[in-house]
N, C-alpha and C positions, 0 to 999 in steps of 0.2 A: 871564783864566781858563781853566785847560783842562777838558775832559770825557773821563774815561777809565772804565774798568771794572775792576772785580775779578775776575780771571781763572777763580777757583774752579768756577762752574757751569759752565764751557765744558771740564770735564775730560775729556769724550769726545772731543774734538779733540787732535790734535798741536801745542806750542805754537806754531810755525811756521804752521799753519793759525787759530790764533788771532789773532797778529799780522796777517796778511794779509786777513783778513775783519774786522776791525776796522779797520783803513785803509778798506777799502773803504765801511764803513757812516759814515766821519766822524770814528771817535774818535780824540782827540792821544794818548792815555797807557793804558797797561796797570800796572794793579798786580797784580802776578807772585805767586801763589801758590806757595809754598816751605816751608810748614812741614807740621806732620802732617797726614794725610788723603789727599786728592788731588792732591798740587802737580804742578806745570807744571816745577817745578825741583827735582830730587832732590839737596838738599845734601849727602847722604851719598855721593852719585857724581860728584861734580863735577870734572872733571879741567880743563887748560887749555885742551882742544880744545874742551869744552863750555863754557865761557866764552866761547872764541872766537866759537863758533856763536850763542850768545846776543847777542854784538855784532852780528854780521852780519845778525840778524834783525831787530834794531832799526834799523839803517842803510838794508836793504832795502827795507823797509816804511815806511819815515819814521814811524817813531811811538816815542815816548818810553816810559822805564820808570819810573812815578811814584816806583814802590816797591819793594821786595822784602816779601811780607806774610809771616811767621812770626807764626802765632795759636798760641802754645803757654801753657801755664799755669807761670807762674815762681814760683807757689807752692806747686807741689808739697807733699804732705805727707812724700812718700817721698823724703829727701835724694838719693838716687841718680836717681830719676827726675828731681827738680827740675835736679840736674846736666844731666842731656840736654837737659830745656827751656833753659839758658843756654848750654849750647855748640851748640846748634843755630842761637840767635837770632846768635850770635857769628859763626857761618859765613855767615850772611845779611849779617850787618856787611860779614865779609870780600869776600863777592861783591859786594855794594852798593860797595865801594871801588875794587874792579877795575876796575868797569863805569861809576864816577862818576854813580851814583845815589846821591842824599843824604840818601835816608830809608830805614828799617826798620821797617813797622810789624807791631805786637806786642800783647799783652795784660798787664794789671797781676795778672793770676792772680785765683784765686777764694780765697773762703772755706776756712781749714782748719776739719776737722772740729772743732766744740766751739768756735771762735772766731768773733768777728764779724770784719766787716771792716776796722773800724781796727784791731782786735788784729792781725790778719793784716796790715797793711801795715806795723806797727810791727815786729812781731817777725820777717817773713819778706819779704815783697813788697819792702818798701824796700830792705832791705841787697842783694838779688836785683838789682833796678835800679839801685842805685847801682852795683854792678861792672858792668851792663853799661853803663850812661851812658859810662863812664870809659873801658870798651874803645872805643866808638864815637868818643868825643871825640878819642882816638888817631887812628883813621879818617877824621875828619872826616865821621863820620855822624851822623845825628838819629834818635832813635827817638819814634816814636809810639804812644802807646797806644790801642786805640779803648775808647771809654766805654761799652763791652757791660753792660747794665744789671747783668748775674750777674755781672761780676767783682768786684774790690774798688774801682772806681772808680766805683760804681752812680750817685753825686750829687755837687753843686759841693764839701759840705764834706769829704767823704774826696777830691777831687781836689787840693783846698787842703791837706789834711795829708799828702798824697804829696810834693808839691811843695816842702814847707815840709821834709820829712825827705831830699828827695833834691833839692837846687836847681841841680843842674847845668843851666846851661841850655841843651843839646842834648836833654835830657828834656821830651817834651810828648806830644799829642795827635792823633791820627786822630779829630777831630771828627765825630760822628754824631749828628743832632739827632733821629732816629726814638726812639732809646731816652730820649731825655728828654720829647719831646713828651706820649707816653701815662702817662708818672709826673706830669706837669702841674708840670714844669719849665722854666721861663723859656729858652730855647734862644738868643735873641736876647741877652739880659743875659747869658747865659753865654758867648759870643762876646766879646764887651765885655771882659769879667773877664779873660777867659784868653788875650785875642787874640795874646798873644807867645810861647803855647805851643802854637800849632797851626802844625803841619808838614804836616798831609795831612788831608783830609776825606773820608768816606763819604756817596755822597749816595742816600740811602734814606729814604721817606716813609712816614706810620704813618695807616692808618686808623681811625677811631672810630666803633663802631656802638651810639650812643647809646641804641636800646630795649634792645637787649642790657645796655648801663651799666647803666639804670635798672632793668632785673630781678636782674643780680646781683651788682652794686655792683663799686666797684674793686678788690678783690682777689679777684672771681669770675674766672672765664677767657671766652673768646670774644668779648670787647669790643673788642678791638684787633689789628691785622695789621700786619706790615710791606708796604709797597707800594712798586712803582716811582714816583720823583718825578713829582710831577703829579698822585697820584691818591690822596693823603691831605691831611693838614692841615697838613703844612708851609708855611709861606708863602715860595716858594722867593724873591720877589722883595726880602722882607725880610732873609733869609737872605743872600744872595749880597751885599746891601748892607752888612750887617753884617761879613762877610767883608772884603769891600773896604776897611771903615773902619778896620779893625785891618791893614790893609795885606797881607792875604792873596791872594796871585797865584799859587796853586799849581793843583791840580786837584780837580776834583769827581769822585770814582771812585765811579762807582754799583756798588753791592752788591746785586745780585739775591736778592730771597727771596720773590717776589711768587708764590703760585702760579696765580694767575688768567693769567699770561703762561705761553709757553714760554720756555726759556731767550735764543735768540735776539733773538725778539720783544720782550721785556721790556727787552733792553739799548737796541733800535732807539728801541722807547716813550720813554724813558727821556731818551736822547738828543736827539732831537726835543724832548721838551720843556725841557729844560735850555738849548738852544740861544739861547733867546728873552730868557736873562739873560746870556749871555757873549759876546765877540765873535767867535761861532762863525759857518761858513758854513752854508748849510742841507744837512743830512744829504741822499745822494745827489749830491752833488756836490762832492766831494773833488778835489784838485790830483791830476795824473799823477803816477807815481812818478818818482824819479831826479832 
């Protein structure tokens, strides 16, 4: 199993610097941000020369690209905005196919105004994702939806509903246990149930403040936050074992949203912790390049 990182928090560095730094720390893979916000790869200005440069950076730094990440809202209420998001995901698929990267990560969209998540799935998200899945399948690419709680796949019944409506076997999950943990959802059982749909994983943990929870209750605020793996409540040994049980042998991609750490420091802390659960070398002793 590989350990990687989502490049978005390193947005102040040039992508070649990110790849070199990640290799030097001992990371295996990069989840390359290429969607709205602060992308390391601008899909609107992608040329053959830039694609060649991405291949060179990968080869020279002996690091894989675990996925291209385009986190846009596929259920935008405005049809023109929705079409732009779908076109962006398709460009990410095109790039992945050209570089032989098997996965594109995206989102299942957000609830429409006046609609709940199930209604949005049936009316907008499922048709949009059906289109994307068919497009990606022609390119031999799998689409992985992050189970971010605010999106249309907040919980397991919504996962099941979406996959029943879009049964394409190349539509699956970028599985993130941190979103399930604080909601009280059994993330280990979710791995067992949806194992054949797990194409990518986010390594992010959740801290729970019991004192705050007892004061404000579960619909209050400030009683949980996302942290670097090893600093929260996720049982990483059990989680990695569950992933292996369903034959997942891909990446644990650290998603850094922990305000207690600097950007680089957080990534390194997560790597050092996760190494104990994978067949990794100890960070600080990477093989020589070349």
